[in-house]
Structures are given as C-alpha cells and as structure tokens.
N, CA, C and O atoms as a GROMACS GRO file, in nm:
protein
  344
    1UNK      N    1   6.620  -4.626   2.535
    1UNK     CA    2   6.503  -4.641   2.620
    1UNK      C    3   6.393  -4.546   2.574
    1UNK      O    4   6.418  -4.452   2.499
    2UNK      N    5   6.274  -4.571   2.619
    2UNK     CA    6   6.160  -4.488   2.577
    2UNK      C    7   6.170  -4.346   2.630
    2UNK      O    8   6.121  -4.252   2.567
    3UNK      N    9   6.234  -4.327   2.746
    3UNK     CA   10   6.250  -4.192   2.801
    3UNK      C   11   6.345  -4.110   2.714
    3UNK      O   12   6.323  -3.991   2.692
    4UNK      N   13   6.451  -4.173   2.665
    4UNK     CA   14   6.547  -4.105   2.577
    4UNK      C   15   6.479  -4.069   2.446
    4UNK      O   16   6.497  -3.959   2.394
    5UNK      N   17   6.401  -4.164   2.390
    5UNK     CA   18   6.331  -4.138   2.264
    5UNK      C   19   6.235  -4.021   2.279
    5UNK      O   20   6.228  -3.934   2.192
    6UNK      N   21   6.163  -4.020   2.390
    6UNK     CA   22   6.068  -3.911   2.413
    6UNK      C   23   6.140  -3.778   2.428
    6UNK      O   24   6.091  -3.675   2.381
    7UNK      N   25   6.255  -3.779   2.494
    7UNK     CA   26   6.334  -3.657   2.510
    7UNK      C   27   6.379  -3.604   2.374
    7UNK      O   28   6.372  -3.484   2.349
    8UNK      N   29   6.426  -3.692   2.287
    8UNK     CA   30   6.470  -3.652   2.153
    8UNK      C   31   6.352  -3.599   2.073
    8UNK      O   32   6.365  -3.497   2.005
    9UNK      N   33   6.238  -3.667   2.081
    9UNK     CA   34   6.120  -3.621   2.009
    9UNK      C   35   6.074  -3.483   2.057
    9UNK      O   36   6.033  -3.399   1.977
   10UNK      N   37   6.082  -3.461   2.187
   10UNK     CA   38   6.043  -3.330   2.241
   10UNK      C   39   6.133  -3.219   2.186
   10UNK      O   40   6.085  -3.112   2.150
   11UNK      N   41   6.264  -3.246   2.181
   11UNK     CA   42   6.357  -3.146   2.131
   11UNK      C   43   6.336  -3.122   1.981
   11UNK      O   44   6.347  -3.009   1.934
   12UNK      N   45   6.306  -3.228   1.907
   12UNK     CA   46   6.280  -3.212   1.765
   12UNK      C   47   6.149  -3.137   1.740
   12UNK      O   48   6.138  -3.061   1.644
   13UNK      N   49   6.050  -3.158   1.826
   13UNK     CA   50   5.923  -3.087   1.811
   13UNK      C   51   5.941  -2.937   1.831
   13UNK      O   52   5.871  -2.858   1.768
   14UNK      N   53   6.034  -2.898   1.918
   14UNK     CA   54   6.063  -2.755   1.936
   14UNK      C   55   6.117  -2.699   1.804
   14UNK      O   56   6.080  -2.589   1.764
   15UNK      N   57   6.205  -2.776   1.737
   15UNK     CA   58   6.258  -2.733   1.608
   15UNK      C   59   6.148  -2.729   1.503
   15UNK      O   60   6.146  -2.639   1.418
   16UNK      N   61   6.057  -2.825   1.506
   16UNK     CA   62   5.947  -2.828   1.410
   16UNK      C   63   5.861  -2.702   1.425
   16UNK      O   64   5.826  -2.639   1.326
   17UNK      N   65   5.829  -2.667   1.548
   17UNK     CA   66   5.747  -2.548   1.572
   17UNK      C   67   5.820  -2.421   1.530
   17UNK      O   68   5.758  -2.325   1.484
   18UNK      N   69   5.952  -2.421   1.544
   18UNK     CA   70   6.029  -2.302   1.504
   18UNK      C   71   6.034  -2.288   1.353
   18UNK      O   72   6.042  -2.176   1.301
   19UNK      N   73   6.030  -2.400   1.280
   19UNK     CA   74   6.040  -2.397   1.134
   19UNK      C   75   5.907  -2.422   1.065
   19UNK      O   76   5.904  -2.453   0.946
   20UNK      N   77   5.799  -2.410   1.137
   20UNK     CA   78   5.667  -2.436   1.080
   20UNK      C   79   5.640  -2.346   0.960
   20UNK      O   80   5.663  -2.225   0.966
   21UNK      N   81   5.592  -2.406   0.852
   21UNK     CA   82   5.562  -2.329   0.732
   21UNK      C   83   5.674  -2.327   0.631
   21UNK      O   84   5.661  -2.264   0.526
   22UNK      N   85   5.785  -2.394   0.661
   22UNK     CA   86   5.897  -2.401   0.567
   22UNK      C   87   5.928  -2.548   0.538
   22UNK      O   88   5.879  -2.637   0.607
   23UNK      N   89   6.009  -2.572   0.436
   23UNK     CA   90   6.055  -2.708   0.408
   23UNK      C   91   6.160  -2.743   0.512
   23UNK      O   92   6.268  -2.683   0.514
   24UNK      N   93   6.130  -2.839   0.599
   24UNK     CA   94   6.217  -2.858   0.714
   24UNK      C   95   6.277  -2.996   0.728
   24UNK      O   96   6.346  -3.022   0.827
   25UNK      N   97   6.254  -3.086   0.635
   25UNK     CA   98   6.308  -3.220   0.650
   25UNK      C   99   6.460  -3.217   0.663
   25UNK      O  100   6.517  -3.275   0.756
   26UNK      N  101   6.525  -3.150   0.570
   26UNK     CA  102   6.672  -3.139   0.574
   26UNK      C  103   6.717  -3.069   0.701
   26UNK      O  104   6.816  -3.109   0.762
   27UNK      N  105   6.646  -2.965   0.740
   27UNK     CA  106   6.681  -2.889   0.860
   27UNK      C  107   6.675  -2.977   0.984
   27UNK      O  108   6.762  -2.968   1.070
   28UNK      N  109   6.572  -3.062   0.993
   28UNK     CA  110   6.559  -3.150   1.109
   28UNK      C  111   6.670  -3.254   1.114
   28UNK      O  112   6.724  -3.284   1.221
   29UNK      N  113   6.705  -3.310   0.998
   29UNK     CA  114   6.814  -3.408   0.995
   29UNK      C  115   6.946  -3.343   1.035
   29UNK      O  116   7.024  -3.402   1.110
   30UNK      N  117   6.971  -3.223   0.985
   30UNK     CA  118   7.094  -3.153   1.020
   30UNK      C  119   7.096  -3.119   1.169
   30UNK      O  120   7.200  -3.131   1.233
   31UNK      N  121   6.983  -3.077   1.224
   31UNK     CA  122   6.974  -3.046   1.366
   31UNK      C  123   7.004  -3.170   1.449
   31UNK      O  124   7.078  -3.164   1.547
   32UNK      N  125   6.946  -3.284   1.409
   32UNK     CA  126   6.968  -3.408   1.482
   32UNK      C  127   7.114  -3.452   1.472
   32UNK      O  128   7.173  -3.498   1.569
   33UNK      N  129   7.172  -3.437   1.353
   33UNK     CA  130   7.312  -3.477   1.335
   33UNK      C  131   7.406  -3.388   1.415
   33UNK      O  132   7.502  -3.436   1.474
   34UNK      N  133   7.379  -3.258   1.416
   34UNK     CA  134   7.464  -3.165   1.490
   34UNK      C  135   7.455  -3.185   1.641
   34UNK      O  136   7.551  -3.158   1.714
   35UNK      N  137   7.341  -3.231   1.690
   35UNK     CA  138   7.318  -3.244   1.834
   35UNK      C  139   7.315  -3.388   1.882
   35UNK      O  140   7.259  -3.416   1.988
   36UNK      N  141   7.372  -3.481   1.808
   36UNK     CA  142   7.363  -3.622   1.847
   36UNK      C  143   7.431  -3.651   1.981
   36UNK      O  144   7.383  -3.734   2.057
   37UNK      N  145   7.542  -3.582   2.011
   37UNK     CA  146   7.608  -3.604   2.140
   37UNK      C  147   7.518  -3.557   2.254
   37UNK      O  148   7.511  -3.621   2.359
   38UNK      N  149   7.451  -3.445   2.232
   38UNK     CA  150   7.360  -3.392   2.333
   38UNK      C  151   7.242  -3.486   2.355
   38UNK      O  152   7.198  -3.506   2.469
   39UNK      N  153   7.189  -3.544   2.246
   39UNK     CA  154   7.075  -3.635   2.257
   39UNK      C  155   7.114  -3.764   2.330
   39UNK      O  156   7.033  -3.819   2.404
   40UNK      N  157   7.235  -3.812   2.308
   40UNK     CA  158   7.274  -3.942   2.360
   40UNK      C  159   7.348  -3.936   2.493
   40UNK      O  160   7.398  -4.039   2.539
   41UNK      N  161   7.358  -3.820   2.555
   41UNK     CA  162   7.436  -3.809   2.678
   41UNK      C  163   7.375  -3.890   2.793
   41UNK      O  164   7.449  -3.931   2.883
   42UNK      N  165   7.246  -3.914   2.794
   42UNK     CA  166   7.183  -3.990   2.901
   42UNK      C  167   7.156  -4.135   2.863
   42UNK      O  168   7.089  -4.207   2.937
   43UNK      N  169   7.206  -4.178   2.749
   43UNK     CA  170   7.184  -4.315   2.702
   43UNK      C  171   7.261  -4.411   2.792
   43UNK      O  172   7.380  -4.390   2.818
   44UNK      N  173   7.196  -4.518   2.840
   44UNK     CA  174   7.266  -4.615   2.925
   44UNK      C  175   7.375  -4.688   2.845
   44UNK      O  176   7.356  -4.719   2.727
   45UNK      N  177   7.488  -4.714   2.911
   45UNK     CA  178   7.602  -4.776   2.845
   45UNK      C  179   7.583  -4.926   2.828
   45UNK      O  180   7.637  -4.982   2.732
   46UNK      N  181   7.509  -4.992   2.915
   46UNK     CA  182   7.496  -5.138   2.909
   46UNK      C  183   7.419  -5.187   2.788
   46UNK      O  184   7.427  -5.306   2.756
   47UNK      N  185   7.347  -5.103   2.718
   47UNK     CA  186   7.275  -5.144   2.598
   47UNK      C  187   7.375  -5.183   2.488
   47UNK      O  188   7.353  -5.281   2.417
   48UNK      N  189   7.482  -5.108   2.475
   48UNK     CA  190   7.584  -5.138   2.374
   48UNK      C  191   7.653  -5.269   2.408
   48UNK      O  192   7.686  -5.346   2.319
   49UNK      N  193   7.676  -5.294   2.536
   49UNK     CA  194   7.742  -5.417   2.578
   49UNK      C  195   7.659  -5.539   2.541
   49UNK      O  196   7.715  -5.639   2.495
   50UNK      N  197   7.527  -5.532   2.559
   50UNK     CA  198   7.444  -5.647   2.528
   50UNK      C  199   7.442  -5.675   2.378
   50UNK      O  200   7.431  -5.790   2.336
   51UNK      N  201   7.453  -5.572   2.296
   51UNK     CA  202   7.457  -5.591   2.152
   51UNK      C  203   7.586  -5.661   2.113
   51UNK      O  204   7.584  -5.753   2.031
   52UNK      N  205   7.697  -5.619   2.171
   52UNK     CA  206   7.825  -5.681   2.137
   52UNK      C  207   7.828  -5.826   2.185
   52UNK      O  208   7.893  -5.909   2.121
   53UNK      N  209   7.760  -5.858   2.295
   53UNK     CA  210   7.756  -5.996   2.342
   53UNK      C  211   7.679  -6.085   2.246
   53UNK      O  212   7.718  -6.199   2.222
   54UNK      N  213   7.570  -6.034   2.190
   54UNK     CA  214   7.493  -6.116   2.096
   54UNK      C  215   7.569  -6.136   1.966
   54UNK      O  216   7.553  -6.239   1.901
   55UNK      N  217   7.651  -6.040   1.928
   55UNK     CA  218   7.733  -6.054   1.808
   55UNK      C  219   7.843  -6.156   1.833
   55UNK      O  220   7.876  -6.235   1.745
   56UNK      N  221   7.900  -6.155   1.952
   56UNK     CA  222   8.008  -6.247   1.984
   56UNK      C  223   7.957  -6.392   1.986
   56UNK      O  224   8.030  -6.484   1.950
   57UNK      N  225   7.832  -6.412   2.026
   57UNK     CA  226   7.775  -6.546   2.029
   57UNK      C  227   7.758  -6.597   1.888
   57UNK      O  228   7.776  -6.717   1.862
   58UNK      N  229   7.725  -6.510   1.796
   58UNK     CA  230   7.715  -6.549   1.656
   58UNK      C  231   7.576  -6.588   1.615
   58UNK      O  232   7.560  -6.670   1.525
   59UNK      N  233   7.475  -6.532   1.677
   59UNK     CA  234   7.338  -6.562   1.636
   59UNK      C  235   7.300  -6.468   1.524
   59UNK      O  236   7.283  -6.348   1.549
   60UNK      N  237   7.285  -6.517   1.402
   60UNK     CA  238   7.250  -6.429   1.290
   60UNK      C  239   7.105  -6.388   1.295
   60UNK      O  240   7.017  -6.466   1.331
   61UNK      N  241   7.080  -6.264   1.258
   61UNK     CA  242   6.944  -6.213   1.253
   61UNK      C  243   6.874  -6.257   1.125
   61UNK      O  244   6.753  -6.282   1.125
   62UNK      N  245   6.950  -6.265   1.015
   62UNK     CA  246   6.894  -6.301   0.886
   62UNK      C  247   6.965  -6.426   0.838
   62UNK      O  248   7.088  -6.432   0.842
   63UNK      N  249   6.890  -6.527   0.793
   63UNK     CA  250   6.956  -6.649   0.744
   63UNK      C  251   7.045  -6.618   0.625
   63UNK      O  252   7.009  -6.541   0.537
   64UNK      N  253   7.164  -6.680   0.624
   64UNK     CA  254   7.261  -6.654   0.518
   64UNK      C  255   7.218  -6.715   0.386
   64UNK      O  256   7.260  -6.669   0.280
   65UNK      N  257   7.133  -6.819   0.391
   65UNK     CA  258   7.094  -6.886   0.267
   65UNK      C  259   6.987  -6.809   0.190
   65UNK      O  260   6.957  -6.844   0.075
   66UNK      N  261   6.931  -6.706   0.250
   66UNK     CA  262   6.826  -6.630   0.184
   66UNK      C  263   6.887  -6.537   0.080
   66UNK      O  264   6.972  -6.454   0.114
   67UNK      N  265   6.845  -6.549  -0.045
   67UNK     CA  266   6.896  -6.465  -0.152
   67UNK      C  267   6.788  -6.370  -0.198
   67UNK      O  268   6.668  -6.399  -0.185
   68UNK      N  269   6.830  -6.257  -0.253
   68UNK     CA  270   6.734  -6.162  -0.308
   68UNK      C  271   6.682  -6.214  -0.441
   68UNK      O  272   6.758  -6.270  -0.521
   69UNK      N  273   6.553  -6.196  -0.463
   69UNK     CA  274   6.495  -6.235  -0.591
   69UNK      C  275   6.531  -6.131  -0.695
   69UNK      O  276   6.517  -6.011  -0.672
   70UNK      N  277   6.580  -6.180  -0.810
   70UNK     CA  278   6.615  -6.087  -0.918
   70UNK      C  279   6.492  -6.056  -1.000
   70UNK      O  280   6.406  -6.142  -1.021
   71UNK      N  281   6.484  -5.934  -1.045
   71UNK     CA  282   6.373  -5.892  -1.129
   71UNK      C  283   6.395  -5.949  -1.269
   71UNK      O  284   6.506  -5.943  -1.323
   72UNK      N  285   6.291  -6.004  -1.326
   72UNK     CA  286   6.302  -6.066  -1.458
   72UNK      C  287   6.326  -5.960  -1.564
   72UNK      O  288   6.255  -5.859  -1.570
   73UNK      N  289   6.428  -5.983  -1.648
   73UNK     CA  290   6.461  -5.891  -1.755
   73UNK      C  291   6.394  -5.937  -1.884
   73UNK      O  292   6.402  -6.054  -1.920
   74UNK      N  293   6.328  -5.845  -1.953
   74UNK     CA  294   6.262  -5.876  -2.079
   74UNK      C  295   6.352  -5.837  -2.195
   74UNK      O  296   6.424  -5.736  -2.189
   75UNK      N  297   6.348  -5.916  -2.301
   75UNK     CA  298   6.424  -5.882  -2.420
   75UNK      C  299   6.348  -5.773  -2.497
   75UNK      O  300   6.234  -5.740  -2.465
   76UNK      N  301   6.414  -5.718  -2.598
   76UNK     CA  302   6.349  -5.613  -2.678
   76UNK      C  303   6.225  -5.666  -2.747
   76UNK      O  304   6.124  -5.596  -2.755
   77UNK      N  305   6.233  -5.788  -2.796
   77UNK     CA  306   6.118  -5.848  -2.864
   77UNK      C  307   6.002  -5.866  -2.768
   77UNK      O  308   5.887  -5.837  -2.803
   78UNK      N  309   6.030  -5.913  -2.648
   78UNK     CA  310   5.924  -5.932  -2.548
   78UNK      C  311   5.862  -5.797  -2.510
   78UNK      O  312   5.740  -5.789  -2.492
   79UNK      N  313   5.944  -5.694  -2.499
   79UNK     CA  314   5.892  -5.561  -2.466
   79UNK      C  315   5.802  -5.509  -2.577
   79UNK      O  316   5.698  -5.449  -2.550
   80UNK      N  317   5.841  -5.531  -2.705
   80UNK     CA  318   5.760  -5.487  -2.818
   80UNK      C  319   5.626  -5.558  -2.819
   80UNK      O  320   5.522  -5.495  -2.840
   81UNK      N  321   5.628  -5.690  -2.797
   81UNK     CA  322   5.502  -5.768  -2.796
   81UNK      C  323   5.410  -5.719  -2.684
   81UNK      O  324   5.289  -5.708  -2.702
   82UNK      N  325   5.469  -5.689  -2.570
   82UNK     CA  326   5.390  -5.639  -2.458
   82UNK      C  327   5.331  -5.502  -2.490
   82UNK      O  328   5.217  -5.473  -2.454
   83UNK      N  329   5.408  -5.419  -2.557
   83UNK     CA  330   5.358  -5.287  -2.596
   83UNK      C  331   5.250  -5.298  -2.701
   83UNK      O  332   5.155  -5.220  -2.700
   84UNK      N  333   5.263  -5.395  -2.793
   84UNK     CA  334   5.161  -5.414  -2.895
   84UNK      C  335   5.029  -5.462  -2.835
   84UNK      O  336   4.922  -5.428  -2.885
   85UNK      N  337   5.035  -5.541  -2.730
   85UNK     CA  338   4.913  -5.590  -2.665
   85UNK      C  339   4.833  -5.476  -2.605
   85UNK      O  340   4.710  -5.478  -2.604
   86UNK      N  341   4.904  -5.376  -2.554
   86UNK     CA  342   4.834  -5.263  -2.492
   86UNK      C  343   4.802  -5.164  -2.598
   86UNK      O  344   4.744  -5.059  -2.569
   0.00000   0.00000   0.00000
C-alpha cells in the first residue's frame, strides 16, 4: 500500500541523511535487506492471497508466443568492410 511505501521511504531517508557525503548505494541496499522484516510488519496479508488467486486462474501477464529478438551477428569480413567505410 502507499502508506507502507511511504513508511519505508521515510526510514530510508533517515539513513540517507546519516550517510550524506559518502557512497551509500550499497549501504542503503544492505540496510533495506537487513530490516525487511521490520519494513513489512504492517503489510496486509490479503495482498499475497490475491496474487496467488490470479496465478491459480492461469492468466499470463506476458504472451508465451513472444520471443526475444536476437542481435544480428556480423562476420569478420562484414566487420572489416564496416570499419573500412568509417
């Protein structure tokens, strides 16, 4: 919920102010990981239930037929010609 998100952001901002002027990205992630139980103690339980219900129904979020486009591979000759053009 938005109240839980705001609570987590407020607690992280306290850590940000404490570590101001230092490299703190890793520190913030470690702080969040160490305190995840504390952050999630007020999280409503019914949110997890609704997620499991949608999974049980079987509604896919992403179509299964969609494939990733592969990046075109150039041969050595093609790379040389491209380099010669530039």
